MIKOL-516584 format. One record per residue (C-alpha): residue number from 0; residue in three letters; x, z, y. Coordinates in steps of 0.05 Angstrom, whole numbers, plus 5000, padded with zeros to 4 digits. Layout:
i / aa / X / Z / Y
NUM / ALA / X / Z / Y $
...
//
This chain:
i / aa / X / Z / Y
0 / MET / 4683 / 4573 / 4336 $
1 / THR / 4698 / 4512 / 4378 $
2 / VAL / 4767 / 4513 / 4411 $
3 / THR / 4761 / 4491 / 4483 $
4 / LYS / 4818 / 4448 / 4509 $
5 / ARG / 4863 / 4489 / 4554 $
6 / THR / 4904 / 4456 / 4609 $
7 / PRO / 4956 / 4503 / 4638 $
8 / LEU / 4947 / 4514 / 4713 $
9 / PRO / 5007 / 4531 / 4757 $
10 / VAL / 5006 / 4604 / 4778 $
11 / ALA / 4999 / 4589 / 4853 $
12 / GLU / 4939 / 4544 / 4839 $
13 / ALA / 4907 / 4597 / 4795 $
14 / VAL / 4914 / 4650 / 4850 $
15 / ALA / 4888 / 4601 / 4902 $
16 / LYS / 4826 / 4588 / 4859 $
17 / ILE / 4813 / 4662 / 4856 $
18 / LEU / 4818 / 4670 / 4931 $
19 / LYS / 4768 / 4614 / 4944 $
20 / GLN / 4715 / 4660 / 4916 $
21 / SER / 4684 / 4706 / 4968 $
22 / THR / 4696 / 4779 / 4953 $
23 / ASN / 4666 / 4833 / 4998 $
24 / TRP / 4662 / 4906 / 4978 $
25 / ASN / 4608 / 4950 / 5011 $
26 / MET / 4624 / 5004 / 5062 $
27 / GLU / 4612 / 5078 / 5067 $
28 / ARG / 4628 / 5136 / 5114 $
29 / VAL / 4674 / 5188 / 5086 $
30 / ALA / 4696 / 5255 / 5115 $
31 / LEU / 4767 / 5253 / 5143 $
32 / ILE / 4791 / 5304 / 5093 $
33 / HIS / 4771 / 5258 / 5035 $
34 / CYS / 4795 / 5190 / 5061 $
35 / ASP / 4867 / 5191 / 5035 $
36 / ASN / 4889 / 5123 / 5009 $
37 / ARG / 4822 / 5090 / 5026 $
38 / VAL / 4819 / 5027 / 5067 $
39 / LEU / 4790 / 5024 / 5137 $
40 / ALA / 4727 / 4982 / 5144 $
41 / GLU / 4728 / 4985 / 5220 $
42 / ASP / 4779 / 4978 / 5276 $
43 / ILE / 4803 / 5045 / 5303 $
44 / THR / 4813 / 5050 / 5378 $
45 / ALA / 4838 / 5106 / 5422 $
46 / THR / 4779 / 5147 / 5449 $
47 / HIS / 4822 / 5178 / 5504 $
48 / ASP / 4892 / 5179 / 5533 $
49 / VAL / 4948 / 5215 / 5496 $
50 / PRO / 4969 / 5261 / 5525 $
51 / PRO / 4901 / 5271 / 5557 $
52 / PHE / 4935 / 5304 / 5617 $
53 / ASP / 5005 / 5313 / 5646 $
54 / ARG / 5038 / 5365 / 5602 $
55 / SER / 5103 / 5403 / 5593 $
56 / PRO / 5146 / 5382 / 5532 $
57 / TYR / 5187 / 5447 / 5537 $
58 / ASP / 5182 / 5520 / 5551 $
59 / GLY / 5205 / 5529 / 5623 $
60 / PHE / 5181 / 5532 / 5694 $
61 / ALA / 5137 / 5483 / 5733 $
62 / ILE / 5167 / 5474 / 5802 $
63 / PHE / 5167 / 5432 / 5864 $
64 / SER / 5230 / 5390 / 5854 $
65 / ASN / 5248 / 5385 / 5928 $
66 / ASP / 5262 / 5460 / 5928 $
67 / THR / 5323 / 5447 / 5884 $
68 / LYS / 5353 / 5391 / 5926 $
69 / GLU / 5411 / 5433 / 5951 $
70 / ALA / 5417 / 5478 / 5890 $
71 / THR / 5488 / 5487 / 5861 $
72 / GLU / 5527 / 5537 / 5821 $
73 / ASN / 5550 / 5570 / 5885 $
74 / ASN / 5484 / 5560 / 5922 $
75 / PRO / 5428 / 5579 / 5874 $
76 / VAL / 5355 / 5572 / 5895 $
77 / ARG / 5308 / 5630 / 5885 $
78 / LEU / 5234 / 5616 / 5869 $
79 / LYS / 5178 / 5666 / 5860 $
80 / VAL / 5141 / 5663 / 5793 $
81 / LEU / 5066 / 5664 / 5805 $
82 / GLU / 5040 / 5668 / 5734 $
83 / THR / 5051 / 5647 / 5661 $
84 / ILE / 5009 / 5596 / 5624 $
85 / GLY / 5010 / 5576 / 5551 $
86 / ALA / 4985 / 5514 / 5514 $
87 / GLY / 4910 / 5508 / 5524 $
88 / GLN / 4911 / 5549 / 5588 $
89 / ILE / 4901 / 5524 / 5660 $
90 / ALA / 4940 / 5553 / 5718 $
91 / ILE / 4901 / 5594 / 5769 $
92 / ASN / 4952 / 5582 / 5824 $
93 / GLU / 4980 / 5520 / 5855 $
94 / VAL / 5055 / 5510 / 5859 $
95 / THR / 5079 / 5507 / 5931 $
96 / SER / 5148 / 5506 / 5961 $
97 / GLY / 5186 / 5568 / 5940 $
98 / THR / 5143 / 5583 / 5880 $
99 / ALA / 5143 / 5568 / 5805 $
100 / ILE / 5097 / 5578 / 5745 $
101 / ARG / 5124 / 5597 / 5678 $
102 / ILE / 5097 / 5545 / 5628 $
103 / MET / 5098 / 5538 / 5553 $
104 / THR / 5105 / 5474 / 5512 $
105 / GLY / 5041 / 5433 / 5514 $
106 / ALA / 5009 / 5466 / 5574 $
107 / LYS / 4980 / 5425 / 5631 $
108 / ILE / 5025 / 5416 / 5691 $
109 / PRO / 4997 / 5459 / 5748 $
110 / ALA / 4975 / 5427 / 5813 $
111 / GLY / 5032 / 5420 / 5863 $
112 / ALA / 5087 / 5418 / 5810 $
113 / ASP / 5125 / 5353 / 5800 $
114 / ALA / 5179 / 5375 / 5750 $
115 / VAL / 5195 / 5426 / 5696 $
116 / ILE / 5261 / 5461 / 5687 $
117 / MET / 5277 / 5485 / 5618 $
118 / LEU / 5277 / 5560 / 5605 $
119 / GLU / 5350 / 5563 / 5586 $
120 / LEU / 5372 / 5532 / 5652 $
121 / VAL / 5347 / 5588 / 5696 $
122 / LYS / 5363 / 5661 / 5708 $
123 / GLU / 5302 / 5707 / 5708 $
124 / LEU / 5301 / 5765 / 5757 $
125 / GLU / 5255 / 5824 / 5770 $
126 / ASP / 5252 / 5867 / 5833 $
127 / GLN / 5199 / 5904 / 5873 $
128 / GLY / 5175 / 5838 / 5902 $
129 / GLY / 5156 / 5811 / 5834 $
130 / SER / 5186 / 5761 / 5785 $
131 / PHE / 5236 / 5707 / 5807 $
132 / ILE / 5280 / 5653 / 5778 $
133 / GLU / 5347 / 5627 / 5802 $
134 / ILE / 5363 / 5554 / 5794 $
135 / LYS / 5435 / 5529 / 5801 $
136 / ARG / 5424 / 5454 / 5795 $
137 / SER / 5380 / 5401 / 5826 $
138 / VAL / 5319 / 5377 / 5788 $
139 / LYS / 5292 / 5307 / 5797 $
140 / LYS / 5219 / 5291 / 5810 $
141 / ASN / 5180 / 5279 / 5745 $
142 / GLU / 5236 / 5310 / 5703 $
143 / ASN / 5211 / 5339 / 5637 $
144 / ILE / 5139 / 5318 / 5645 $
145 / SER / 5099 / 5282 / 5591 $
146 / PHE / 5050 / 5240 / 5631 $
147 / GLN / 4978 / 5227 / 5615 $
148 / GLY / 4972 / 5165 / 5571 $
149 / GLU / 5046 / 5154 / 5561 $
150 / ASP / 5037 / 5156 / 5485 $
151 / THR / 4970 / 5120 / 5480 $
152 / LYS / 4921 / 5091 / 5530 $
153 / GLN / 4847 / 5098 / 5520 $
154 / GLY / 4815 / 5037 / 5488 $
155 / ILE / 4877 / 5007 / 5455 $
156 / LEU / 4873 / 4984 / 5382 $
157 / LEU / 4907 / 5034 / 5337 $
158 / ALA / 4892 / 5010 / 5266 $
159 / GLU / 4858 / 4947 / 5243 $
160 / LYS / 4802 / 4940 / 5193 $
161 / GLY / 4836 / 4930 / 5125 $
162 / THR / 4890 / 4983 / 5138 $
163 / ARG / 4907 / 5031 / 5081 $
164 / ILE / 4897 / 5103 / 5104 $
165 / THR / 4964 / 5138 / 5100 $
166 / PRO / 4981 / 5208 / 5126 $
167 / GLY / 5003 / 5175 / 5191 $
168 / VAL / 4936 / 5141 / 5198 $
169 / ILE / 4900 / 5207 / 5184 $
170 / ALA / 4940 / 5239 / 5241 $
171 / ILE / 4915 / 5184 / 5288 $
172 / LEU / 4843 / 5192 / 5264 $
173 / ALA / 4845 / 5267 / 5274 $
174 / THR / 4877 / 5260 / 5343 $
175 / PHE / 4820 / 5217 / 5367 $
176 / GLY / 4763 / 5256 / 5337 $
177 / TYR / 4744 / 5212 / 5277 $
178 / ASP / 4715 / 5267 / 5233 $
179 / GLU / 4682 / 5213 / 5190 $
180 / VAL / 4713 / 5145 / 5176 $
181 / LEU / 4681 / 5079 / 5156 $
182 / VAL / 4718 / 5055 / 5095 $
183 / PHE / 4707 / 5003 / 5041 $
184 / LYS / 4675 / 5028 / 4978 $
185 / GLN / 4722 / 5030 / 4920 $
186 / PRO / 4702 / 4974 / 4872 $
187 / VAL / 4687 / 4998 / 4802 $
188 / VAL / 4731 / 4965 / 4750 $
189 / GLY / 4707 / 4968 / 4678 $
190 / ILE / 4762 / 4962 / 4627 $
191 / LEU / 4738 / 4939 / 4559 $
192 / SER / 4789 / 4941 / 4503 $
193 / THR / 4775 / 4895 / 4445 $
194 / GLY / 4802 / 4894 / 4375 $
195 / SER / 4786 / 4931 / 4311 $
196 / GLU / 4860 / 4950 / 4306 $
197 / LEU / 4856 / 4996 / 4366 $
198 / LEU / 4858 / 5072 / 4363 $
199 / ASP / 4847 / 5118 / 4423 $
200 / VAL / 4906 / 5160 / 4447 $
201 / HIS / 4882 / 5224 / 4412 $
202 / GLU / 4875 / 5191 / 4343 $
203 / GLU / 4928 / 5193 / 4288 $
204 / LEU / 4962 / 5128 / 4270 $
205 / GLN / 4934 / 5092 / 4210 $
206 / PRO / 4961 / 5032 / 4170 $
207 / GLY / 4949 / 4968 / 4209 $
208 / LYS / 4926 / 5005 / 4272 $
209 / ILE / 4957 / 5016 / 4341 $
210 / ARG / 4939 / 5062 / 4398 $
211 / ASN / 4904 / 5031 / 4458 $
212 / SER / 4956 / 5032 / 4514 $
213 / ASN / 4929 / 4973 / 4554 $
214 / ALA / 4866 / 5008 / 4578 $
215 / TYR / 4903 / 5068 / 4606 $
216 / MET / 4958 / 5025 / 4636 $
217 / ALA / 4909 / 4978 / 4670 $
218 / ALA / 4868 / 5037 / 4694 $
219 / ALA / 4930 / 5067 / 4728 $
220 / GLN / 4946 / 4999 / 4759 $
221 / VAL / 4877 / 4987 / 4790 $
222 / ARG / 4871 / 5060 / 4813 $
223 / SER / 4936 / 5051 / 4851 $
224 / MET / 4904 / 4989 / 4884 $
225 / GLY / 4845 / 5031 / 4908 $
226 / ALA / 4792 / 5020 / 4854 $
227 / GLU / 4751 / 5067 / 4810 $
228 / VAL / 4754 / 5059 / 4734 $
229 / LYS / 4705 / 5062 / 4677 $
230 / LEU / 4734 / 5056 / 4607 $
231 / TYR / 4697 / 5022 / 4550 $
232 / GLN / 4719 / 5016 / 4478 $
233 / HIS / 4698 / 4960 / 4430 $
234 / ARG / 4719 / 4972 / 4359 $
235 / LYS / 4687 / 4914 / 4322 $
236 / ASP / 4713 / 4842 / 4320 $
237 / ASP / 4641 / 4818 / 4321 $
238 / PHE / 4611 / 4769 / 4370 $
239 / ASP / 4542 / 4800 / 4380 $
240 / SER / 4565 / 4871 / 4390 $
241 / LEU / 4620 / 4849 / 4437 $
242 / TYR / 4571 / 4807 / 4477 $
243 / GLN / 4527 / 4868 / 4487 $
244 / ASN / 4587 / 4910 / 4507 $
245 / VAL / 4607 / 4857 / 4559 $
246 / LYS / 4536 / 4856 / 4588 $
247 / GLU / 4534 / 4932 / 4592 $
248 / CYS / 4601 / 4933 / 4628 $
249 / LEU / 4580 / 4879 / 4677 $
250 / ASN / 4516 / 4918 / 4695 $
251 / GLU / 4556 / 4980 / 4713 $
252 / THR / 4617 / 4951 / 4748 $
253 / ASP / 4641 / 4902 / 4801 $
254 / ILE / 4701 / 4877 / 4761 $
255 / MET / 4709 / 4874 / 4686 $
256 / ILE / 4777 / 4871 / 4653 $
257 / THR / 4780 / 4856 / 4579 $
258 / THR / 4845 / 4863 / 4542 $
259 / GLY / 4854 / 4817 / 4482 $
260 / GLY / 4806 / 4768 / 4451 $
261 / VAL / 4819 / 4710 / 4499 $
262 / SER / 4864 / 4667 / 4455 $
263 / VAL / 4841 / 4617 / 4402 $
264 / GLY / 4843 / 4659 / 4339 $
265 / ASP / 4784 / 4671 / 4292 $
266 / TYR / 4767 / 4737 / 4327 $
267 / ASP / 4779 / 4715 / 4399 $
268 / PHE / 4706 / 4715 / 4421 $
269 / LEU / 4711 / 4722 / 4496 $
270 / PRO / 4712 / 4647 / 4514 $
271 / ALA / 4647 / 4639 / 4476 $
272 / ILE / 4618 / 4701 / 4509 $
273 / TYR / 4634 / 4674 / 4578 $
274 / GLU / 4598 / 4610 / 4557 $
275 / LYS / 4536 / 4648 / 4532 $
276 / LEU / 4533 / 4689 / 4596 $
277 / GLY / 4535 / 4626 / 4637 $
278 / ALA / 4596 / 4650 / 4674 $
279 / GLU / 4638 / 4601 / 4715 $
280 / VAL / 4707 / 4599 / 4684 $
281 / LEU / 4758 / 4587 / 4739 $
282 / PHE / 4814 / 4574 / 4689 $
283 / ASN / 4832 / 4592 / 4618 $
284 / LYS / 4906 / 4578 / 4615 $
285 / ILE / 4963 / 4589 / 4664 $
286 / ALA / 5033 / 4559 / 4663 $
287 / MET / 5066 / 4627 / 4658 $
288 / ARG / 5100 / 4673 / 4608 $
289 / PRO / 5077 / 4724 / 4589 $
290 / GLY / 5001 / 4718 / 4593 $
291 / SER / 4989 / 4643 / 4590 $
292 / VAL / 4920 / 4652 / 4558 $
293 / THR / 4895 / 4694 / 4617 $
294 / THR / 4823 / 4673 / 4631 $
295 / ILE / 4785 / 4689 / 4695 $
296 / ALA / 4711 / 4677 / 4707 $
297 / VAL / 4656 / 4698 / 4756 $
298 / HIS / 4584 / 4713 / 4740 $
299 / GLU / 4530 / 4733 / 4790 $
300 / GLY / 4581 / 4760 / 4839 $
301 / LYS / 4619 / 4799 / 4785 $
302 / TRP / 4691 / 4785 / 4763 $
303 / LEU / 4712 / 4777 / 4691 $
304 / PHE / 4787 / 4782 / 4678 $
305 / GLY / 4806 / 4764 / 4607 $
306 / LEU / 4877 / 4791 / 4601 $
307 / SER / 4923 / 4786 / 4542 $
308 / GLY / 4923 / 4842 / 4491 $
309 / ASN / 4999 / 4844 / 4494 $
310 / PRO / 5019 / 4902 / 4539 $
311 / SER / 5070 / 4867 / 4583 $
312 / ALA / 5026 / 4805 / 4590 $
313 / CYS / 4967 / 4850 / 4609 $
314 / PHE / 5009 / 4887 / 4661 $
315 / VAL / 5033 / 4822 / 4693 $
316 / GLY / 4962 / 4792 / 4694 $
317 / CYS / 4935 / 4854 / 4728 $
318 / GLU / 4987 / 4852 / 4783 $
319 / LEU / 4983 / 4777 / 4796 $
320 / PHE / 4908 / 4766 / 4792 $
321 / VAL / 4868 / 4831 / 4795 $
322 / ARG / 4907 / 4859 / 4854 $
323 / PRO / 4888 / 4804 / 4904 $
324 / VAL / 4815 / 4808 / 4885 $
325 / ILE / 4811 / 4883 / 4897 $
326 / LEU / 4850 / 4882 / 4962 $
327 / SER / 4819 / 4819 / 4992 $
328 / GLY / 4750 / 4851 / 4983 $
329 / MET / 4776 / 4907 / 5029 $
330 / LYS / 4800 / 4855 / 5080 $
331 / MET / 4872 / 4875 / 5072 $
332 / LYS / 4923 / 4823 / 5096 $
333 / LYS / 4980 / 4834 / 5047 $
334 / ILE / 4941 / 4829 / 4983 $
335 / HIS / 4997 / 4806 / 4936 $
336 / CYS / 5059 / 4838 / 4909 $
337 / GLY / 5118 / 4842 / 4956 $
338 / VAL / 5176 / 4793 / 4951 $
339 / VAL / 5251 / 4807 / 4955 $
340 / LYS / 5314 / 4768 / 4940 $
341 / ALA / 5363 / 4797 / 4890 $
342 / ILE / 5424 / 4781 / 4848 $
343 / LEU / 5413 / 4776 / 4773 $
344 / GLY / 5453 / 4832 / 4741 $
345 / SER / 5458 / 4801 / 4672 $
346 / ASP / 5450 / 4735 / 4637 $
347 / PHE / 5380 / 4712 / 4619 $
348 / PRO / 5391 / 4657 / 4568 $
349 / LYS / 5318 / 4640 / 4552 $
350 / PRO / 5294 / 4571 / 4574 $
351 / ASN / 5231 / 4570 / 4616 $
352 / PRO / 5181 / 4515 / 4603 $
353 / PHE / 5132 / 4557 / 4644 $
354 / THR / 5145 / 4604 / 4702 $
355 / ARG / 5169 / 4669 / 4671 $
356 / PHE / 5156 / 4739 / 4698 $
357 / VAL / 5208 / 4786 / 4671 $
358 / ARG / 5197 / 4861 / 4675 $
359 / ALA / 5258 / 4886 / 4713 $
360 / THR / 5294 / 4944 / 4745 $
361 / LEU / 5312 / 4932 / 4818 $
362 / ILE / 5366 / 4974 / 4850 $
363 / GLU / 5410 / 4971 / 4912 $
364 / GLU / 5485 / 4976 / 4908 $
365 / SER / 5530 / 4972 / 4970 $
366 / GLY / 5474 / 4939 / 5009 $
367 / GLN / 5460 / 4887 / 4956 $
368 / LYS / 5397 / 4885 / 4914 $
369 / ILE / 5412 / 4878 / 4840 $
370 / VAL / 5358 / 4863 / 4788 $
371 / THR / 5364 / 4867 / 4713 $
372 / PRO / 5313 / 4856 / 4657 $
373 / ALA / 5284 / 4924 / 4640 $
374 / GLY / 5285 / 4916 / 4564 $
375 / LEU / 5260 / 4873 / 4508 $
376 / ASP / 5230 / 4810 / 4539 $
377 / LYS / 5171 / 4800 / 4493 $
378 / SER / 5099 / 4803 / 4516 $
379 / SER / 5085 / 4856 / 4463 $
380 / SER / 5139 / 4902 / 4490 $
381 / VAL / 5116 / 4968 / 4519 $
382 / SER / 5185 / 4999 / 4530 $
383 / SER / 5204 / 4945 / 4581 $
384 / LEU / 5150 / 4974 / 4627 $
385 / LEU / 5179 / 5044 / 4627 $
386 / HIS / 5232 / 5032 / 4681 $
387 / ALA / 5205 / 4967 / 4710 $
388 / ASN / 5195 / 4967 / 4785 $
389 / GLY / 5192 / 4892 / 4794 $
390 / LEU / 5182 / 4824 / 4762 $
391 / ILE / 5238 / 4772 / 4764 $
392 / VAL / 5205 / 4705 / 4776 $
393 / LEU / 5242 / 4649 / 4740 $
394 / PRO / 5214 / 4580 / 4755 $
395 / GLY / 5190 / 4536 / 4698 $
396 / GLY / 5232 / 4478 / 4673 $
397 / THR / 5299 / 4515 / 4676 $
398 / ARG / 5347 / 4529 / 4619 $
399 / GLY / 5365 / 4601 / 4626 $
400 / TRP / 5400 / 4639 / 4681 $
401 / GLU / 5469 / 4666 / 4691 $
402 / GLN / 5490 / 4734 / 4718 $
403 / GLY / 5502 / 4729 / 4793 $
404 / SER / 5446 / 4679 / 4806 $
405 / GLU / 5400 / 4690 / 4865 $
406 / VAL / 5329 / 4704 / 4842 $
407 / GLY / 5262 / 4723 / 4873 $
408 / VAL / 5230 / 4789 / 4852 $
409 / LEU / 5158 / 4812 / 4859 $
410 / THR / 5149 / 4887 / 4873 $
411 / TRP / 5086 / 4930 / 4873 $
412 / ASN / 5110 / 4998 / 4899 $
413 / GLY / 5125 / 4979 / 4971 $
414 / GLU / 5096 / 4933 / 5023 $
415 / GLY / 5058 / 4873 / 4996 $
416 / SER / 5058 / 4801 / 5020 $
417 / GLU / 5006 / 4754 / 5048 $
418 / TRP / 5025 / 4695 / 5002 $
419 / PRO / 5087 / 4699 / 4958 $
420 / TRP / 5081 / 4632 / 4923 $
421 / ASP / 5117 / 4590 / 4976 $
422 / TYR / 5180 / 4632 / 4968 $
423 / PRO / 5237 / 4582 / 4958 $
424 / LEU / 5269 / 4620 / 4899 $
425 / PHE / 5204 / 4613 / 4860 $
426 / SER / 5212 / 4537 / 4857 $
427 / LYS / 5250 / 4496 / 4805 $
428 / SER / 5290 / 4458 / 4857 $
429 / SER / 5316 / 4523 / 4886 $
430 / ALA / 5334 / 4546 / 4817 $
431 / ILE / 5375 / 4483 / 4804 $
432 / ARG / 5411 / 4491 / 4870 $
433 / THR / 5427 / 4563 / 4853 $
434 / ALA / 5454 / 4542 / 4785 $
435 / GLU / 5498 / 4489 / 4817 $
436 / ARG / 5531 / 4542 / 4860 $
437 / GLN / 5554 / 4582 / 4800 $
438 / PRO / 5628 / 4576 / 4784 $
//
């Protein structure tokens, strides 16, 4: 097999190359009850005012405020109660001077009333003339009224296309009568594990074999991004059979992730398979650790992600490169991992010829974010992923880092970012300045 020359591409340039490709997922209408965590494919606007009418925010009495102008503890005002209305009911009577209507929370303000006095602020009386209330304080006009449209005006934009549907968004959709929602279809991601050394999770260990963790890990990652998953298993380190597996996967999916087989060893067939397919290889080496051999190609509108077979390298590649493809196809704005600044909680003595992404645990202590490597910093390490909730980004060309240094961290559990690669702490010059400030 011919070894193709590989020139390492800076991470930011690699991501930019990916985003130059046009990615658009199709759309579908989904019932409101089934749209959790999907992404809106249309702008959502208010179809009416909220509240849709003037309403009472409390249980109390709808009154004409001017009747209480002279009311005091020693000079209470007596009003006749005409009727009682609950939420969803409309008053039969109109409030006039000297009268009141008992009203429950959410009910429409009766005609003639211009204020509501809370139930606990009145004394209720009964006599042969009917029901009455006594009020011992003045009530201002418009007091305790929720006015039509004070929350939302009809026609305003509520949620933009590309918004992830959270429980709060669902509340908005239900409020405005969206029983079906136009959302982006979830792209289907095929995950093809390569390597004759791989066993599935239910199989007993054998000499020279390991269980396939990458496929299940990557599946969980892309599902959290909003994609569907199909798992494929290739057990032979054989070019022809792997080529057929890749073609099958491409026919059935929008994105194909392969784990392993992208390096330059005797059984690393994927570069040659991309060539036989006629795929356009965007890059085949990145100036990063782990995962420098990550290879990404496109073929007939389909994506091919050749990720490292090492678990930590596979994890990092998925977050950095697969995430923006999935999310940009849904027209989301913040398609990359989030970025935070933190203080390094322990020394990291390794030199960094390439930008290094260190699996890390990010915590907050006394208002300060502290980040510490999560375990063994080798691309083959699985245990370092167990408690990792971020990636420390250490710029290339630096000679290790001391505890207390300021570092930039990528996170995937919270809010994302529109473009993290201009962050100052991700640059070598910033790293040098940080090191100079250390005692």
